[in-house]
C-alpha angles and dihedrals in degrees: 000000000000121000140165121233131222107231146142125258110238141171093036114187137168116279106250096228107020125068096199097049139069133197122225142161124259119181089339093309125114112236137174117238138169124272091250094067113103129217112270097017112157114235146136126275127204113197123213121278091049138104129219117231119256093249091049091058096037099048091047096044091238098145118106089214098068096203088073093057128093087241109036089186093058122097112285120256128221104244119108121228091270090058092222121168104224139187105242141169114226114191092333095313119109125228116199098189143325125296126183138167117265093258087082085075096053092100089067088065088224123146098258092190087072093062114105133195112271095027113139121210145161095179136031128200088354093304123117116240104169146356141179113287122237127179119239092257093051091050090051093049092047091051092049091054095045090052091072101055109125099083092034092054093049090049092047090051092052090061102049092167095054096098123191124248119282114269095239112223125211110263094225092057093049103033093097090061098053106109122226110258094036116141109244129193123182122208136171114269106230124209102231143103124283125250136173133190129184143170097226144151117273115206118219119212106218122208124234096270095046091046090052091050090050089056091052095039110023116221093009088128122033116245092190143002137181116259138168108250132178135189147169122248093294108359125084112216116220108254090198091063101044099153102053097094125232117228120043094306096323112129102184094113091054091052092048089049091056094045093054094040089056093045090081109257115192123237108279093015120133126182122201120202150162120241112213137176122031136339126235090270092061095252121133108254092222123035121261127242124234109223123224099160109100095217093051093045089052090055102035109019129240096310130036117213117188097225100147092209094310119131125231103255130232112234094265101036096094088056089055092057096258096125110196091210138071127219110213116190118211104165140029129186135186121212119198127215091266092053097257109146128207129195116225110231112242095246088057092044091063090053093047092049090055089052090051095044091242131134121234132207114286112270114226099176129022118240111283141170114266112235094205094249109126093188093063093046090051093050090049093051092046091052094045094047092060129091132015127342113269087231098049130020089202096080141027128260115263087220138271138291125220115211109208118200117181137129105291092003124080111149147114129251126194132221114189121206118248096239091050091050091054092048093050088047091059091049093052090053085077117074090211091065112111119203100218094196091058095053098042 
């Protein structure tokens, strides 16, 4: 889910190379604002990877093409027709989103005095103001997948304990809610596709006749049984048809399912993981990035492939047991017979992975007690998100993930590195780019 946040602009300084602009910090993100904005002004911040609504742009004359604005004679804005919020560098100063004073919301006719710092929203007074951005190709691929939902929905319903992956929030949007004393672990964020595998109870829907027989002869027909089941981020894969393959002839998810199923999962146990490297057809699991930045090209070459130490396979290598991918576990849960689910703390996750013979995401900082100082946590994440992947010196890190463990709060938050954001930005300028995570 994508949302904007109500926040104050702070730490305003002169833009290093533009006399009419300043730089400031909004919800932990550096943004570029006009000279007229005063320190501490309350406003609304839109992080990258989002899209303003049509009315938001039109009513505020934010479009660069003025004929799309409410007042075509007004000064042109800086948003392209797709209204995307981008990470950009303007005269050597980075902008990690879009911040504006609250008057940008006046067109919604809401009472703006009721808005409070920290409030998250994607609509106001019933009117959409923003949403997550998808390229045209991603929207098409998502629509194609959602068009085949009947069997998938029934299968999903039969495994009620097979929960989807966490929807990982941005750290800078959530940092104010992390309680002092929480246990934090920081791991590398790996650029791959999500997977999950569990040994869970499958519920069987009995027809009228079988239900009647069960009343007369209890337990004649099974109403549930434990099965190994795998899935993508959102889709449950039928465990009764394990050899059909999953993605256009590629069978790597089936192989991973068998590997984890044979590792010895306990009843009610589910592992969540990232799959990185190459599939069994020799294609990179995640798309590469063409490099234009001279510094990055000097370090990594003309094209950056997120291989994570995996080698591009020959056609028969996967059959010889030389899998060209890695499975990196980042979360494990246990579900009891009554449906109660427990999260496995990260320090226990590492032990359990060793027992199962599975790798886990690279740990960049051992679990520690949070001191309640967000500035220090942000500095740590920025530092750890820089440079090459710990698994492969041939490409950058995507970023880091902060695991937060506290009473009533057990979740992950992501912090993407600046260089990765810029490279993703370039990809999403092309309508043919497909975000594989959003269609899985």
